[in-house]
N, C-alpha and C positions, 0 to 999 in steps of 0.2 A: 814349392807353390803346386796347389791341387787346381782342378779343374775350374772351379767357381772363381778362383783369384786370377786363373789366366784368362777367363771371359770377360771379366770386370776389365783387366788391362787392356784386353783387345779393344774393349769399346773406349776406354780412355784414349786410348791411340789410333782412334777412328780418322780424327783430323789428319795424323801423321801419314795413315792408310792413302788417304786422298790425297794429299802433298806428295806422295811418294808415285803415285799412279800417274798424275799430273807432271812430275819430272820424267817419267819414263816415256809419257806420251809426246813430252817436247824431245827426247833424244830419239823416239819411233813412234812416229805420229799413228800407228796401227793400234797404239795402246788406248786412245782415245776411244776406238770403236765398239761398241757392243759393252759400254761400262755398267749398265744395268744388269747384265747377267751375272756380273760378281757381285750382286746382294741378291740374285735369285729373283729378280724382276725383269719383266721383258723376254722370257724363255723363249725359245720357239718352240712350235707344237712339236710335242715329245709323246709318242706311243708309249704308254706304261707297260709294265710288268714285265721286264726283260731283263737285260744285264747290263750293269753299269759298269764301265772300266775308266779308271783314271789314269792317263798319261802325263805328267806334268808339263813337258815341253818337247822338243823334236827329238832327242835321245830316246826318251820314255817311248814315244809315238811309235817310230821306229821298230824298237824291241817289240811294242805289243802289235804290230801288224801279222806276224805268223798266228800269234794267238786269237785274235781277232777273226782271222779268215779261218780258223778249225771252230772255234764257237760257233760261227754262222752254218759250217758244214754240219755240226754235233746236233744243233739245237736250231732248226729252221725254222721253227714256230715263233722264236724270241727275237726280240730286236735288240740290238746291242748299241747302249749310247757311250759316246767316248766323249770325256772331259778335259780339258787342260787347262794352264794358266798363264800361256804366252800366246803372243798372236804367230810367232814362228811354229811353234806347236801346233795351231790351230790350221794355220797353212798346210803343214804338213800332214795332218789328218783329213783336211778336204782334197788334198792332191791324192793319198791314197785310198778314200774311200767316197770321194764325190761322184763316182761315176751312175751311171743310170743303172748299173746291175746291183748296187748297193741301195737303191732308193726303198723307202719303207723298212730296210733293215738294219742300217746304219745311221745313228743320229748322231749331232754332236752340238757340243754348248760349252761355254767356259764353267768351270767349277766355282761355285759361288766361296767368297771369304768364308772363314771358320767361325761366323757368327753361330749360335745356335738356331736363332730365328730363320736366318738364312738356309742353314744345313735343313731344317724342318720344312721349309717352304720348298726346298729343292726336292727333297725325298716324297713329299705328298703328291708333287706332279708327277713324278718319275715312278714312284712305288715299284721299285727294283726288285727281283727276287734273290738277286744276289750282286754285292760290290766286289771289284778287283781293282786292288791299287797298284800299280807297277813301280816295283822296286822301294823306295824309301820316301815315297811323300804323304806321311801321316799326319791328320789333321784329327785332334781328340775331339773336338764337338761332332764333325761329321761322322765318325766313328761311334760315338755315343749316341747319336740320334738312331743311328743303325741299329744298334744294339737295342735300344728301346722299342723298337718296330719289329724285332725279330730277324732282320734282314742279316742275314750271314755276310762277313767281311772278309777278304783275303788279300794276302800280299804275294804280289806273285812276283818271282824273279827278285827276291828282297836280298838287299847287301849292307853290310854294315861296317864302316871301318871303325879302326880302334880311335880314333880321334871323334868320329860321330858318335859311338858308344858312350865315349866320356861326358860329352855333353848331353846326351839323353840321362846319364846317372844323375847329374847335378839337378834334374827335375824329375826326381824317381817319384815324387807324389803325384805327378801329371801324367808321365809318360807307362809309369808300372800299370795302372789301371786300364789306361789306353790299349796297351800290347793284350791285358788280360782277357780284355773284351772282343777280340780278334777270334774268328774262329780256325782260321786257317793262315799259317806264314811259311811259304815254301821259299826256301834259302838257298843261294849258290853254293855256299861252303860251310862245311861243319863247325870250322872257327867262327864264324859269323852267327852260325845257329847258336852256338852256345851263349854268344854275346848276347843275343836276344832273348835267350831263357834268362839270364842273370838279371837282364833289367825287367822280367816281369811276365814275359809272355809262358803261357801254359804248355809245358812239355809236350803233352799229347796234340797240340795244335801246330807243332814246327815240324816241317818236313823237309830234309835236304835233297834237293833235285839237281843241281848244276845250274848253269846257266842257258835260259833258253837261248839268249843270244847265238850260241854254237849252233842253233838250228837253221841258222841263215840258211836260204836256197837262193841261188843266183839264177835268174832267169836268162838262158842262152842268147835270147834276143837281144839282152843289154849289152852283151859282150861282141854280137853282131854289130848292134849300131856304134859301139865303140870304135870298132876296127875299120867300119865304113866312114866314121868321122874322122879318123886320121889320115885316112886313103883322101878325102875330101879336103883337107889341109895340106895335103902332100907331104906329111909327116909320119910316114912309116918307118924310115928311117932317122928320124929327129931323136936326139936322146930327150925325154920326157921324166919329169918327175912331180910330185904333187905335195904339197905342206898343206894339209887340211885341219879345220877347226883349230884357227890359230887364234891367239889371244893377245891383247895389247902387250907390248913388250917383247913379242916372238916374230913379229913381221920383219923386224930390223935385222936379227941374226941371221932370218930365212933369206932374206934378199942379199945380205952379206956373202951367205954361202952361195946362192946363184952366180952373183958376180965373180967369184973364186972360180966356179966350175965354166964360166963362159969363157976363161982364158984358155982352157982347154978344148971345150966343145962351144965354137962360136954360134952353132944353130940350137944350143939347148933350148929348151922351153920349161918355163916353172908354172904350174898349175896353182895359183896361191887363194886357197878359200876362207876369208875370216869366219869364226864361229857365229859371230851375231849380226845381222843385219844393219843395224847402226853404224857400223865401222865400215861397210862397203866403201864409202865415198873418201875416209881420211885414209883408207889402205890404198885407195888408187892414188891419191895426193900424193903419198908416200912413196909409191912406184914412180910415179911423175919426177919426183924431186930427187930420185936416186938415179935419174937419166935412163930408168928402162922403158924400152918401148913396150907400152901395155894395152891389151885389148880384154874389155869388158865382156863377160859373158850375156850380160843383160842385154847388149847392143844388138846380138844377133848376128853381127858381122863373123865371117871366117877368119879364123885365125892366119897372118900372114907369114911368109919365111923370115921377115923383119921382125916380128912380134917376139920379144924375152919372155913376156909375162902374161899368163891369161889369167885375169882376175875372175875368180868363181863367185859372182856376186849374184846368183839366182837361189831360190830356195828348192828344195827337194831333188835337187840333181847330183846329190855328193857321191853317190854309188856310181852313177854313171861318170863323175870326173875321175873316180878312183878308177874305175876301168879303163881311161884314155892313157893312164900313166904308167911307166916302167917299175917305179918303186915308190912307197908312198912314207911320208914324215907326217905322223899323228901329233897335232898341236896340244895344247893345254898342258904341256909336259916340260917345255923349257923355262916356264914360269911355275909358279907354285900353286896350279890350280888343279891338279890331282889327274891330268891326262884325259882322254876321251876314248870312244869304242875302237878297239883294235882288230875287231873281229870282221867287219866289213872289207877292210882292204885284204886282211888274210884269205877269206872265203873268195877273194878275187885273184889269190895267189901270186899279189904284191910280196915282195921282200918289206920288212917292216922296219922303220926308224922310228925313235921317238926322243925326248928329252929324257931326264931323269926323275923327274916328279911324277910319278904313276900310282900315288898313295888311293886313289879311287878304282884303281884296276890292278892292285897288286898281285893277287893270286893268278888272274889271267896273263897278267905281264909276265910273271916268272914261268908259266907253262911255255908260252913263246920263248922265253929267253933261253930255257934250258934245251927246249929242242932247235935253238939256232936259227929261228926263225925271226927273232927281233934283235937289233942292235941298239943301245944307247949311246946317245952323244951329250956332249956338255956344253957345247958352244958352236957357234957359225964354222970355224975350222975342223972340229971333228964331222960336223953335217956334211960339209963339203966334201971332206975326206972319204966319208963313207959313201954318198952317191957317187962318187967319183971311182970309187972300187967295182960298185956294181955296174956300174958302165963298162969300166974296163976288162971286168972279169964275169961275164955273163954266166958261167958256169956255177958262180958264189950266188949269184941272184937266184939261179934257178934252184939250187939246194935251198934256199932261206924259204921260196914259196912252196917248195914241196914240202918243207917241215911245218909250215903255216898251216897248209890243208891237213897234213896230218893231226896235228893238234885239234884242228875244227872237228875232224872226222870222230876222233876217240872220244871227244866230249859231247857229244850229240845224244840225245834221248830226255833233255829235261824238259820240252814242251809236252811230250806224251804223259810223264810222270804229274806235271801241273793240271793238264786236263782230267786225268782220272780223278784228282783230288777235289778239282773244281765240281766236277759231275757228283761227287757224293754228297756237296752242299746244295745241290739242284734238285735232289731227290725230293 
């Protein structure tokens, strides 16, 4: 399938695109807002001539934040426009860059769907000097429209699993020309870089930098706020653990593990954070059915000594919730979703736990595993046993935390390499 056929099929699928958007809006009403932006209509006022950065959703937006700050520092005369595809990503971008200090410097809207006319209208309004796409959100028509206008496009912090590479290869007539049109691909590992080359990326455009997520810095005020929060809850001595970014099918074993832990530590507190906002209510109802006293973070009420679960049903607080816990289980890994970002809890010096399904983060997970910073579990019983060990043996928890910090420190520097490479495309 070449780009012309892809575009034809995309237009034929337009009714299905509308139905899918309606279905998402039914599940999460925020999808019903700003629909026109998805077709490059009704875009907000955008100052042209700057840097366009695309971060598909929450994870990419968080990863992009240090990059955006550095771009603003290096190029104060250029606005940075951040696009995404999801309401949760939009909320995160606005939380990160909606303050008065970013007014006129950071702009935001949804990225239009990959119709050539929508991409062209978007680019005519924005007229960026450089496009930067986070990780692997590659759209053939957007990239081709940039190439037609001489706008360099860079892939930042690129990653490509073996499974995704096989998917790209099945549509080589579409993906190979798209990759060849890109000016720069900064990739996390050499293995992934080779996959991009084999799929059609020009060898001279591929640069291995490592992951910019390792360049995460923790604000000391965040740690101070977390300590003050636990003092306010009178929970300094309570054993607290977090299960973050959980998916459907994971909450049940997490709660089963917590029930097991409560037998030994009756005052134990679980911070449970579902990955997707549309699941907040159903997970709360699940906690209630399990007979666990549950406090919703969104209620604004303080955690009581009788509360057994704190449901993290707010947006933009995950780093803070990690800071509240003694150890961290990172979800999307007990089910075959591929896992989520291990680097945030590692940067906060938390012992790491995950399920076995980490195919989206194989190299990073292996680094932590080999260093002794990450333990993998297969089910609720193993999860409870690992958390119990960390609570019983604080020296083990300390060793894991220190090992994770050492991995973070040893792999930093990717952000500087990325910024230098982007600077060459802005000359």
